[in-house]
NULUMZA-717266 format. One record per residue (C-alpha): residue number from 1; residue in three letters; chain; x, y, z. Coordinates in Angstrom, 2 decimals, decimal comma. Layout:
BEGIN
<site NUM 'ALA' 'A' <X Y Z>>
...
% end
This chain:
BEGIN
<site 1 'MET' 'A' <125,76 97,18 40,46>>
<site 2 'ALA' 'A' <124,91 96,07 43,99>>
<site 3 'LEU' 'A' <124,63 98,71 46,68>>
<site 4 'ARG' 'A' <126,38 98,03 49,96>>
<site 5 'PRO' 'A' <125,36 99,62 53,24>>
<site 6 'VAL' 'A' <127,62 102,44 54,24>>
<site 7 'ARG' 'A' <129,02 101,90 57,73>>
<site 8 'PRO' 'A' <130,49 104,71 59,82>>
<site 9 'ARG' 'A' <134,26 104,69 59,52>>
<site 10 'SER' 'A' <136,14 104,03 62,76>>
<site 11 'ASP' 'A' <139,65 105,36 63,23>>
<site 12 'LEU' 'A' <140,13 103,52 66,54>>
<site 13 'PRO' 'A' <140,41 99,69 66,67>>
<site 14 'LEU' 'A' <138,13 99,45 69,70>>
<site 15 'ALA' 'A' <136,81 96,01 68,75>>
<site 16 'VAL' 'A' <140,11 94,39 69,77>>
<site 17 'ASP' 'A' <140,30 96,06 73,18>>
<site 18 'PRO' 'A' <140,29 93,78 76,25>>
<site 19 'SER' 'A' <137,28 95,73 77,55>>
<site 20 'SER' 'A' <135,22 94,60 74,56>>
<site 21 'ARG' 'A' <135,50 91,01 75,73>>
<site 22 'PHE' 'A' <133,46 91,57 78,87>>
<site 23 'LEU' 'A' <131,36 94,71 78,31>>
<site 24 'GLY' 'A' <128,78 92,91 76,17>>
<site 25 'TRP' 'A' <128,43 89,98 78,59>>
<site 26 'ILE' 'A' <128,19 92,23 81,63>>
<site 27 'THR' 'A' <125,48 94,20 79,85>>
<site 28 'ALA' 'A' <123,66 90,92 79,13>>
<site 29 'LEU' 'A' <123,78 90,02 82,82>>
<site 30 'MET' 'A' <122,51 93,47 83,80>>
<site 31 'ALA' 'A' <119,64 93,27 81,30>>
<site 32 'PHE' 'A' <118,77 89,77 82,54>>
<site 33 'LEU' 'A' <118,58 90,92 86,18>>
<site 34 'ALA' 'A' <116,71 94,13 85,33>>
<site 35 'VAL' 'A' <114,07 92,31 83,27>>
<site 36 'LEU' 'A' <113,55 89,72 86,01>>
<site 37 'ALA' 'A' <113,27 92,42 88,69>>
<site 38 'LEU' 'A' <110,72 94,41 86,68>>
<site 39 'ALA' 'A' <108,74 91,29 85,74>>
<site 40 'GLY' 'A' <108,66 90,15 89,37>>
<site 41 'ALA' 'A' <107,32 93,52 90,49>>
<site 42 'MET' 'A' <104,65 93,43 87,77>>
<site 43 'LEU' 'A' <103,56 89,88 88,65>>
<site 44 'VAL' 'A' <103,29 90,64 92,36>>
<site 45 'SER' 'A' <101,34 93,82 91,64>>
<site 46 'ASP' 'A' <98,93 91,96 89,35>>
<site 47 'MET' 'A' <98,49 89,21 91,92>>
<site 48 'ALA' 'A' <97,75 91,69 94,70>>
<site 49 'GLN' 'A' <95,33 93,59 92,47>>
<site 50 'ARG' 'A' <93,40 90,42 91,54>>
<site 51 'TRP' 'A' <93,15 89,27 95,13>>
<site 52 'ASP' 'A' <92,18 92,76 96,24>>
<site 53 'SER' 'A' <89,42 93,12 93,64>>
<site 54 'GLY' 'A' <88,13 89,61 94,33>>
<site 55 'LEU' 'A' <88,16 89,70 98,13>>
<site 56 'ALA' 'A' <87,83 93,36 99,08>>
<site 57 'GLY' 'A' <84,78 93,97 101,22>>
<site 58 'GLY' 'A' <84,40 90,25 101,97>>
<site 59 'LEU' 'A' <84,15 88,30 105,20>>
<site 60 'THR' 'A' <84,24 84,61 105,99>>
<site 61 'VAL' 'A' <82,46 82,99 108,93>>
<site 62 'GLN' 'A' <83,48 79,52 110,09>>
<site 63 'VAL' 'A' <81,23 77,49 112,35>>
<site 64 'ALA' 'A' <83,21 74,61 113,81>>
<site 65 'PRO' 'A' <81,72 71,31 114,98>>
<site 66 'MET' 'A' <81,86 70,95 118,77>>
<site 67 'PRO' 'A' <81,17 67,27 119,57>>
<site 68 'GLY' 'A' <80,41 66,61 123,21>>
<site 69 'ALA' 'A' <79,96 70,27 124,08>>
<site 70 'PRO' 'A' <76,60 71,43 125,49>>
<site 71 'VAL' 'A' <75,70 73,48 122,41>>
<site 72 'ALA' 'A' <73,10 73,30 119,66>>
<site 73 'PRO' 'A' <73,77 71,03 116,65>>
<site 74 'LEU' 'A' <76,00 72,34 113,90>>
<site 75 'GLY' 'A' <73,12 72,94 111,46>>
<site 76 'GLU' 'A' <71,19 75,04 113,96>>
<site 77 'ARG' 'A' <74,22 77,15 114,81>>
<site 78 'VAL' 'A' <74,87 77,74 111,09>>
<site 79 'GLU' 'A' <71,28 78,93 110,61>>
<site 80 'ALA' 'A' <71,60 81,22 113,61>>
<site 81 'ALA' 'A' <74,82 82,70 112,21>>
<site 82 'VAL' 'A' <73,19 83,27 108,80>>
<site 83 'THR' 'A' <70,24 85,01 110,47>>
<site 84 'VAL' 'A' <72,56 87,34 112,36>>
<site 85 'LEU' 'A' <74,60 88,10 109,26>>
<site 86 'ARG' 'A' <71,66 88,91 107,00>>
<site 87 'ALA' 'A' <70,18 91,25 109,60>>
<site 88 'PHE' 'A' <73,43 93,08 110,34>>
<site 89 'PRO' 'A' <73,92 96,58 108,83>>
<site 90 'GLY' 'A' <76,28 96,69 105,86>>
<site 91 'ILE' 'A' <75,94 92,99 104,94>>
<site 92 'ARG' 'A' <74,66 92,39 101,40>>
<site 93 'SER' 'A' <74,56 88,59 101,35>>
<site 94 'ALA' 'A' <75,54 85,53 103,36>>
<site 95 'THR' 'A' <75,87 82,20 101,53>>
<site 96 'VAL' 'A' <76,56 78,85 103,18>>
<site 97 'LEU' 'A' <79,11 76,79 101,23>>
<site 98 'GLY' 'A' <78,14 73,21 100,51>>
<site 99 'GLY' 'A' <80,15 70,22 101,64>>
<site 100 'GLY' 'A' <81,46 69,63 98,11>>
<site 101 'GLU' 'A' <82,77 73,19 97,84>>
<site 102 'ILE' 'A' <84,54 72,92 101,19>>
<site 103 'ALA' 'A' <86,06 69,58 100,17>>
<site 104 'ARG' 'A' <87,41 71,13 96,97>>
<site 105 'LEU' 'A' <88,98 73,95 98,98>>
<site 106 'LEU' 'A' <90,70 71,49 101,32>>
<site 107 'GLU' 'A' <91,63 68,85 98,73>>
<site 108 'PRO' 'A' <95,10 70,32 97,98>>
<site 109 'TRP' 'A' <96,02 69,78 101,64>>
<site 110 'LEU' 'A' <93,94 66,76 102,70>>
<site 111 'GLY' 'A' <93,75 64,92 99,38>>
<site 112 'ALA' 'A' <90,84 62,60 98,63>>
<site 113 'GLY' 'A' <90,08 62,34 102,35>>
<site 114 'ALA' 'A' <88,64 65,85 102,30>>
<site 115 'SER' 'A' <85,37 64,42 100,91>>
<site 116 'ASP' 'A' <85,05 61,75 103,63>>
<site 117 'PRO' 'A' <81,57 62,20 105,19>>
<site 118 'LEU' 'A' <82,87 60,95 108,56>>
<site 119 'LEU' 'A' <85,44 63,75 108,75>>
<site 120 'PRO' 'A' <84,18 66,52 111,07>>
<site 121 'MET' 'A' <84,27 69,51 108,76>>
<site 122 'PRO' 'A' <83,47 73,11 109,74>>
<site 123 'ARG' 'A' <80,79 74,98 107,84>>
<site 124 'LEU' 'A' <81,81 78,10 105,96>>
<site 125 'ILE' 'A' <79,67 81,13 105,22>>
<site 126 'ASP' 'A' <80,75 83,50 102,44>>
<site 127 'VAL' 'A' <79,76 87,05 103,37>>
<site 128 'ALA' 'A' <79,67 90,03 101,00>>
<site 129 'ALA' 'A' <79,43 93,59 102,32>>
<site 130 'ASP' 'A' <78,15 96,64 100,48>>
<site 131 'GLY' 'A' <79,15 99,20 103,08>>
<site 132 'PRO' 'A' <81,15 99,68 106,28>>
<site 133 'VAL' 'A' <80,73 96,85 108,77>>
<site 134 'ASP' 'A' <81,40 97,02 112,51>>
<site 135 'VAL' 'A' <83,50 93,87 112,62>>
<site 136 'ALA' 'A' <83,96 93,89 116,41>>
<site 137 'ALA' 'A' <80,22 94,14 117,08>>
<site 138 'LEU' 'A' <79,44 91,51 114,46>>
<site 139 'ARG' 'A' <81,98 89,12 116,00>>
<site 140 'LEU' 'A' <80,39 89,51 119,45>>
<site 141 'ARG' 'A' <76,89 88,95 118,08>>
<site 142 'LEU' 'A' <77,96 85,83 116,18>>
<site 143 'THR' 'A' <79,72 84,36 119,20>>
<site 144 'SER' 'A' <76,58 84,89 121,28>>
<site 145 'ALA' 'A' <74,12 83,50 118,72>>
<site 146 'ALA' 'A' <76,29 80,66 117,34>>
<site 147 'PRO' 'A' <78,95 79,30 119,74>>
<site 148 'GLY' 'A' <82,00 78,09 117,85>>
<site 149 'ALA' 'A' <81,62 80,70 115,08>>
<site 150 'THR' 'A' <84,70 82,70 114,10>>
<site 151 'LEU' 'A' <84,85 85,71 111,80>>
<site 152 'ASP' 'A' <87,72 86,29 109,35>>
<site 153 'ASP' 'A' <87,99 89,84 108,01>>
<site 154 'HIS' 'A' <89,68 89,82 104,57>>
<site 155 'ALA' 'A' <90,66 93,48 104,95>>
<site 156 'VAL' 'A' <93,25 92,58 107,60>>
<site 157 'TRP' 'A' <95,40 90,30 105,45>>
<site 158 'LEU' 'A' <94,64 92,25 102,27>>
<site 159 'ALA' 'A' <96,32 95,22 103,93>>
<site 160 'ASP' 'A' <99,34 93,02 104,63>>
<site 161 'LEU' 'A' <99,29 91,89 100,98>>
<site 162 'ARG' 'A' <99,26 95,49 99,77>>
<site 163 'SER' 'A' <102,22 96,30 102,03>>
<site 164 'PHE' 'A' <104,09 93,27 100,72>>
<site 165 'ALA' 'A' <103,41 94,25 97,09>>
<site 166 'GLY' 'A' <104,64 97,78 97,80>>
<site 167 'ALA' 'A' <107,81 96,41 99,40>>
<site 168 'VAL' 'A' <108,44 94,20 96,35>>
<site 169 'ARG' 'A' <108,02 97,17 94,02>>
<site 170 'LEU' 'A' <110,48 99,23 96,06>>
<site 171 'ALA' 'A' <112,96 96,34 96,11>>
<site 172 'ALA' 'A' <112,65 95,95 92,33>>
<site 173 'LEU' 'A' <113,22 99,68 91,87>>
<site 174 'GLY' 'A' <116,29 99,45 94,08>>
<site 175 'VAL' 'A' <117,64 96,54 92,04>>
<site 176 'VAL' 'A' <117,11 98,46 88,78>>
<site 177 'LEU' 'A' <118,87 101,54 90,19>>
<site 178 'LEU' 'A' <121,80 99,41 91,35>>
<site 179 'ILE' 'A' <122,00 97,81 87,90>>
<site 180 'GLY' 'A' <122,01 101,27 86,31>>
<site 181 'ALA' 'A' <124,82 102,39 88,62>>
<site 182 'ALA' 'A' <126,80 99,24 87,82>>
<site 183 'ALA' 'A' <126,26 99,85 84,10>>
<site 184 'VAL' 'A' <127,58 103,39 84,40>>
<site 185 'MET' 'A' <130,70 102,25 86,25>>
<site 186 'THR' 'A' <131,31 99,47 83,74>>
<site 187 'VAL' 'A' <131,08 101,83 80,77>>
<site 188 'VAL' 'A' <133,33 104,37 82,49>>
<site 189 'PHE' 'A' <135,95 101,68 83,10>>
<site 190 'ALA' 'A' <135,72 100,34 79,53>>
<site 191 'VAL' 'A' <135,97 103,80 77,95>>
<site 192 'ARG' 'A' <138,88 104,89 80,10>>
<site 193 'THR' 'A' <140,66 101,64 79,32>>
<site 194 'GLY' 'A' <140,12 102,24 75,60>>
<site 195 'LEU' 'A' <141,38 105,80 75,86>>
<site 196 'ALA' 'A' <144,49 104,66 77,71>>
<site 197 'ILE' 'A' <145,22 101,94 75,13>>
<site 198 'HIS' 'A' <144,66 104,17 72,12>>
<site 199 'ARG' 'A' <146,03 107,42 73,53>>
<site 200 'PRO' 'A' <148,73 107,75 70,81>>
<site 201 'VAL' 'A' <146,07 107,35 68,11>>
<site 202 'VAL' 'A' <143,82 109,90 69,82>>
<site 203 'GLU' 'A' <146,69 112,39 70,03>>
<site 204 'LEU' 'A' <147,45 111,81 66,35>>
<site 205 'LEU' 'A' <143,82 112,44 65,44>>
<site 206 'HIS' 'A' <143,97 115,71 67,38>>
<site 207 'LEU' 'A' <147,05 116,75 65,44>>
<site 208 'MET' 'A' <145,19 116,00 62,21>>
<site 209 'GLY' 'A' <142,36 118,32 63,30>>
<site 210 'ALA' 'A' <139,89 115,86 64,80>>
<site 211 'THR' 'A' <137,69 117,35 67,51>>
<site 212 'ASP' 'A' <136,90 115,81 70,88>>
<site 213 'ARG' 'A' <133,34 115,24 69,69>>
<site 214 'TYR' 'A' <134,64 113,21 66,73>>
<site 215 'VAL' 'A' <136,67 110,97 69,04>>
<site 216 'SER' 'A' <133,71 110,66 71,39>>
<site 217 'ARG' 'A' <131,49 109,37 68,58>>
<site 218 'GLN' 'A' <133,96 106,54 67,97>>
<site 219 'PHE' 'A' <133,50 105,31 71,51>>
<site 220 'GLU' 'A' <129,76 105,97 71,55>>
<site 221 'ARG' 'A' <129,11 103,76 68,52>>
<site 222 'HIS' 'A' <131,27 100,99 69,95>>
<site 223 'VAL' 'A' <129,67 101,06 73,41>>
<site 224 'VAL' 'A' <126,10 101,31 72,11>>
<site 225 'SER' 'A' <126,66 98,37 69,74>>
<site 226 'LEU' 'A' <127,96 96,17 72,56>>
<site 227 'SER' 'A' <125,17 97,31 74,91>>
<site 228 'LEU' 'A' <122,43 96,54 72,40>>
<site 229 'ARG' 'A' <123,79 93,08 71,66>>
<site 230 'GLY' 'A' <124,32 92,29 75,31>>
<site 231 'GLY' 'A' <120,90 93,68 76,24>>
<site 232 'ALA' 'A' <119,23 91,55 73,57>>
<site 233 'ILE' 'A' <120,95 88,42 74,90>>
<site 234 'GLY' 'A' <119,91 89,25 78,47>>
<site 235 'LEU' 'A' <116,35 89,91 77,36>>
<site 236 'LEU' 'A' <116,15 86,55 75,58>>
<site 237 'LEU' 'A' <117,53 84,71 78,62>>
<site 238 'ALA' 'A' <115,10 86,50 80,94>>
<site 239 'GLY' 'A' <112,20 85,73 78,58>>
<site 240 'GLY' 'A' <113,14 82,04 78,65>>
<site 241 'THR' 'A' <113,29 82,11 82,45>>
<site 242 'LEU' 'A' <109,87 83,76 82,70>>
<site 243 'PHE' 'A' <108,41 81,24 80,27>>
<site 244 'GLY' 'A' <109,84 78,40 82,37>>
<site 245 'LEU' 'A' <108,27 79,87 85,52>>
<site 246 'TYR' 'A' <104,96 80,23 83,71>>
<site 247 'ARG' 'A' <105,03 76,58 82,63>>
<site 248 'ALA' 'A' <105,97 75,49 86,16>>
<site 249 'SER' 'A' <103,06 77,47 87,63>>
<site 250 'GLN' 'A' <100,63 75,63 85,35>>
<site 251 'GLY' 'A' <101,44 72,39 87,18>>
<site 252 'LEU' 'A' <100,57 73,66 90,64>>
<site 253 'ARG' 'A' <97,63 71,75 92,07>>
<site 254 'ALA' 'A' <96,99 74,29 94,80>>
<site 255 'SER' 'A' <95,63 77,52 93,42>>
<site 256 'LEU' 'A' <97,70 79,66 95,77>>
<site 257 'LEU' 'A' <99,29 81,59 92,92>>
<site 258 'SER' 'A' <97,53 83,34 90,11>>
<site 259 'ASP' 'A' <98,51 82,87 86,48>>
<site 260 'LEU' 'A' <102,18 83,91 86,15>>
<site 261 'SER' 'A' <101,72 85,60 82,79>>
<site 262 'LEU' 'A' <102,36 89,16 81,69>>
<site 263 'GLN' 'A' <100,10 91,43 79,70>>
<site 264 'PRO' 'A' <101,20 92,67 76,24>>
<site 265 'TRP' 'A' <101,91 96,17 77,55>>
<site 266 'GLN' 'A' <104,10 94,69 80,28>>
<site 267 'TRP' 'A' <106,12 92,77 77,70>>
<site 268 'ALA' 'A' <106,46 96,03 75,77>>
<site 269 'VAL' 'A' <107,95 97,67 78,87>>
<site 270 'LEU' 'A' <110,44 94,81 79,27>>
<site 271 'LEU' 'A' <111,44 95,11 75,61>>
<site 272 'LEU' 'A' <112,57 98,67 76,34>>
<site 273 'VAL' 'A' <115,24 97,51 78,82>>
<site 274 'PRO' 'A' <118,04 96,93 76,23>>
<site 275 'GLY' 'A' <117,33 100,29 74,65>>
<site 276 'MET' 'A' <117,41 102,06 78,01>>
<site 277 'LEU' 'A' <120,73 100,40 78,85>>
<site 278 'ALA' 'A' <122,09 101,49 75,45>>
<site 279 'LEU' 'A' <121,00 105,09 76,03>>
<site 280 'LEU' 'A' <122,58 105,06 79,47>>
<site 281 'ALA' 'A' <125,79 103,66 77,97>>
<site 282 'LEU' 'A' <125,72 106,32 75,24>>
<site 283 'ALA' 'A' <125,40 109,19 77,70>>
<site 284 'THR' 'A' <128,05 107,71 80,00>>
<site 285 'ALA' 'A' <130,52 107,12 77,16>>
<site 286 'ARG' 'A' <130,08 110,66 75,83>>
<site 287 'TRP' 'A' <130,53 112,23 79,25>>
<site 288 'THR' 'A' <133,57 110,05 80,09>>
<site 289 'VAL' 'A' <135,38 110,66 76,79>>
<site 290 'LEU' 'A' <134,83 114,42 76,75>>
<site 291 'ARG' 'A' <135,75 114,76 80,42>>
<site 292 'THR' 'A' <138,92 112,69 79,94>>
<site 293 'LEU' 'A' <140,00 114,48 76,76>>
<site 294 'GLU' 'A' <139,67 117,85 78,48>>
<site 295 'SER' 'A' <142,36 116,81 80,95>>
<site 296 'MET' 'A' <144,73 115,57 78,25>>
<site 297 'PRO' 'A' <147,47 117,95 77,10>>
% end
């Protein structure tokens, strides 16, 4: 004899309510937006962290060609800049980039012409620091020893990048909070609509001895079921969107963006979104039903 799963009996036909037609789809939309907001915050944070770890404590010196100006040749000015850098306190190393490396850096913008030997290209010096560096004093010394040399401090725009990443995280948190508030209002509306439609049945259940908690469980199971299904749909749609963005990022020729992929633990966090929406719907449905039934005669 085959065993069939025992399903909780429902005394209220909530599945045919008008609210059931949109609650699941609205939950799917909320889950979709919440997953995208959280994933965007994670990607921006990872990008800022990789750039920070790779460029923190670094400097770049550019020595520009100055044809016609009464200055030393480009090669001599580069050697003078390297000498100043290696003797300056706090500088660990100073490496002159070759012409091929500079051409590869400029190729996304200049194309094949970046490797043209007739193109007047500046010389770049990659500088690594192992301690605090007086950037203002170093800039003055470089300008004096190698005219046409400019110093780019990575810490300046890394600070801007950190501020931008923090702003994105706050914006994502705000979006998630707004989605949570919208979910609460949606569940409240759906539950109150169901109570209004089935008020005669609820009153009959009370006359038969049913408690408010028993009626509340009817709505809780219905709302949680719709929320889980809608959340799963939203999660799948968001996952497809993130996969499409990842594939699109693989075709970028300019390496301005890092790999748009999430770590396993980040995917695990995103997988919790439908469950969190369902728990929020459960608590909201319970509170709404019990609060409404208390006011009923």
